[in-house]
C-alpha positions in Angstrom: -1.5 27.6 -26.3 -1.6 29.0 -22.8 -4.7 27.0 -21.9 -3.1 23.8 -23.2 0.0 24.4 -21.1 -2.0 25.2 -18.0 -4.0 22.0 -18.5 -0.8 20.0 -18.9 0.8 21.5 -15.8 -2.3 20.6 -13.8 -2.3 16.9 -14.7 -0.2 16.1 -11.6 -3.0 17.5 -9.4 -5.5 15.2 -11.1 -3.2 12.2 -10.5 -2.7 13.2 -6.9 -6.5 13.5 -6.3 -7.1 10.2 -8.0 -4.4 8.5 -5.9 -5.7 9.9 -2.6 -9.3 8.9 -3.5 -8.3 5.4 -4.3 -6.0 5.2 -1.3 -8.4 6.3 1.4 -11.1 4.1 0.1 -9.1 1.1 1.2 -8.5 0.0 4.8 -4.7 0.2 4.6 -4.1 3.8 5.7 -6.5 3.5 8.6 -4.8 0.3 9.9 -1.4 1.8 9.4 -2.4 5.0 11.3 -3.9 3.1 14.2 -0.9 0.8 14.6 1.5 3.8 14.3 -0.4 5.7 17.0 -0.2 2.6 19.3 3.6 2.5 19.0 4.1 6.2 19.1 1.6 6.7 21.9 3.4 4.1 24.0 6.7 5.9 23.4 5.3 9.2 24.4 3.2 8.2 27.4 6.1 6.0 28.8 8.0 9.3 29.2 4.9 11.3 30.2 3.7 9.1 33.0 6.6 6.8 34.0 9.4 9.5 34.0 7.1 12.4 34.7 8.3 14.7 31.9 6.0 16.8 29.8 8.1 16.7 26.6 8.1 15.0 23.2 11.9 14.2 23.0 11.4 10.5 23.4 8.7 10.4 20.8 10.8 12.3 18.2 13.9 10.2 19.0 12.0 7.1 18.0 10.2 8.6 15.0 12.9 7.8 12.3 12.7 4.1 13.3 8.9 4.1 13.3 8.8 5.8 9.9 11.2 3.3 8.5 8.4 0.7 9.0 5.2 2.7 8.5 6.1 4.9 5.5 7.0 1.8 3.4 3.7 0.3 4.3 1.9 3.4 3.1 3.8 3.7 -0.2 4.3 0.0 -1.2 1.3 -0.1 -3.5 1.5 3.3 -5.2 3.2 2.0 -8.4 3.5 -1.7 -7.8 -0.3 -2.3 -7.8 -0.7 -0.5 -11.1 2.2 -2.5 -12.5 0.7 -5.7 -11.4 -2.8 -4.9 -12.8 -1.4 -3.4 -16.0 -3.1 -0.1 -15.5 0.3 1.7 -15.5 0.5 1.1 -19.3 -2.9 2.7 -19.7 -1.8 5.7 -17.6 1.4 6.2 -19.6 -0.4 6.1 -22.9 -2.3 9.3 -21.9 -0.8 12.8 -22.7 1.1 12.8 -19.4 4.8 12.8 -18.7 6.6 10.4 -16.3 7.5 13.5 -14.2 3.8 14.5 -13.9 2.9 10.9 -12.9 5.7 10.8 -10.3 4.9 14.2 -8.9 1.2 13.5 -8.6 1.7 10.1 -6.9 4.5 11.5 -4.7 2.3 14.3 -3.4 -0.4 11.8 -2.6 2.1 9.7 -0.7 3.5 12.7 1.1 0.0 13.9 2.2 -0.8 10.4 3.4 2.4 10.3 5.4 1.8 13.6 7.0 -1.7 12.5 8.0 0.1 10.1 10.5 1.5 13.1 12.3 -1.9 14.9 12.7 -3.2 12.8 15.6 0.1 13.2 17.5 -0.7 16.9 18.0 -2.7 15.5 20.9 0.7 14.8 22.6 1.5 18.5 22.3 -1.8 19.4 23.8 -1.2 17.0 26.7 2.2 18.5 27.4 0.8 22.0 27.6 -2.1 21.0 29.7 0.1 19.2 32.3 3.4 20.9 32.0 5.5 23.7 30.5 7.4 22.2 27.5 9.9 24.1 25.5 8.2 25.2 22.2 11.4 25.3 20.2 12.2 21.5 20.1 8.5 20.8 19.4 8.4 23.1 16.4 11.8 21.7 15.3 10.6 18.1 15.8 7.6 18.6 13.6 9.6 20.4 11.0 12.1 17.6 11.0 9.2 15.1 10.8 8.0 16.8 7.6 11.5 16.6 6.0 11.8 13.0 7.1 8.4 12.1 5.7 9.3 13.7 2.4 12.5 11.8 2.1 11.1 8.4 3.1 8.1 8.8 0.8 10.5 9.5 -2.1 12.3 6.3 -1.2 9.0 4.4 -0.9 7.6 5.4 -4.3 11.0 4.5 -5.9 10.8 1.1 -4.4 7.2 0.7 -5.5 8.2 1.8 -9.1 10.8 -0.9 -9.3 8.6 -4.0 -8.8 5.1 -5.4 -9.4 5.1 -7.0 -6.0 3.9 -4.8 -3.1 5.6 -7.0 -0.5 8.9 -6.7 -2.3 8.4 -3.0 -2.6 7.8 -2.8 1.1 11.0 -4.6 2.0 13.2 -2.6 -0.5 11.9 0.6 1.0 12.2 -0.6 4.5 15.8 -1.8 4.0 16.8 1.6 2.6 14.9 3.7 5.2 16.1 1.4 8.1 19.7 1.6 6.9 19.6 5.4 6.8 18.0 5.5 10.3 20.1 2.9 12.0 23.5 3.5 10.4 24.6 6.0 13.0 23.9 3.4 15.8 26.8 1.3 14.4 29.2 4.3 14.0 31.0 3.3 17.2 32.0 0.0 15.5 33.5 1.7 12.5 37.0 3.2 11.9 37.2 6.9 12.6 38.0 7.9 9.0 34.6 6.8 7.8 32.6 8.4 10.7 32.0 11.8 9.0 30.5 9.9 6.0 28.4 7.7 8.2 27.1 10.7 10.2 26.3 12.5 6.9 24.3 9.5 5.6 22.4 9.1 8.8 18.8 10.3 8.5 18.3 9.9 12.2 21.3 12.2 12.9 20.0 15.0 10.7 16.5 14.6 12.0 17.8 14.8 15.6 19.7 17.9 14.8 16.5 19.7 13.5 14.4 18.3 16.3 16.5 20.2 18.8 15.1 23.4 17.4 18.3 24.3 15.5 17.9 24.6 11.8 21.2 23.9 10.1 21.4 24.3 6.3 23.3 21.0 6.1 20.4 19.1 7.5 17.9 20.7 5.2 20.2 20.0 2.2 20.5 16.4 3.2 16.8 15.8 3.2 16.2 17.8 0.0 19.0 15.9 -1.7 17.7 12.4 -0.6 14.1 13.4 -1.7 15.3 14.8 -5.1 17.6 11.8 -5.7 14.9 9.1 -5.2 12.3 11.1 -7.1 14.8 11.3 -10.0 15.3 7.6 -9.8 11.6 7.0 -9.8 11.1 9.2 -12.9 13.8 7.2 -14.6 12.1 4.0 -13.6 8.8 5.1 -15.0 10.4 6.5 -18.1 12.0 3.1 -18.7 8.6 1.4 -18.2 7.1 3.7 -20.8 9.8 2.8 -23.3 9.4 -0.9 -22.5 
């Protein structure tokens, strides 16, 4: 009995490994990573050389908007491709729960998203070689980046689970992520009674708070809540697919 339970609980790791293997055998993650580094590198080095500041503030300020585009590109195929090919039905006939399927695929998406951040550690090295940056905002920025990646990947797999078309999944995910990133930019146009709600909904505002090096429980709760909400919606979507 114990062995059976252990085997069942480890199914999500099998799904995760399977997804990562399939994903990194395609050119998509490499193309996304290269284009992401081109955009983020321009943002970083424009501050580094043109303004003469050894800091990552400009890079982190722009990150929610970059992730609104690139995380959907990474996650758009994760369920929609299996729905299109029909392999999702085969997967769901195996002794695996919708929760295990979602957790396995989500972890694969999260690891793929975090891979985008690894080459940006070169920016940190550049700052320390040519300046004396404050370590607190750098640590806060990368911690906030992990929370942001987690939330946007949850949104991305939810979008992918809701359609068979990868392009549609991309635009659904992009629309949600972009709304959460840009909503605070339009706060000045809104009536003051709704400003607290808009600020709370803004992923960019919560990310900016963490990236200053100040860890507020409200910001952590926001990202955990968004991640949990969209994972729950994805599980429900896959459960409905299984019933159908």
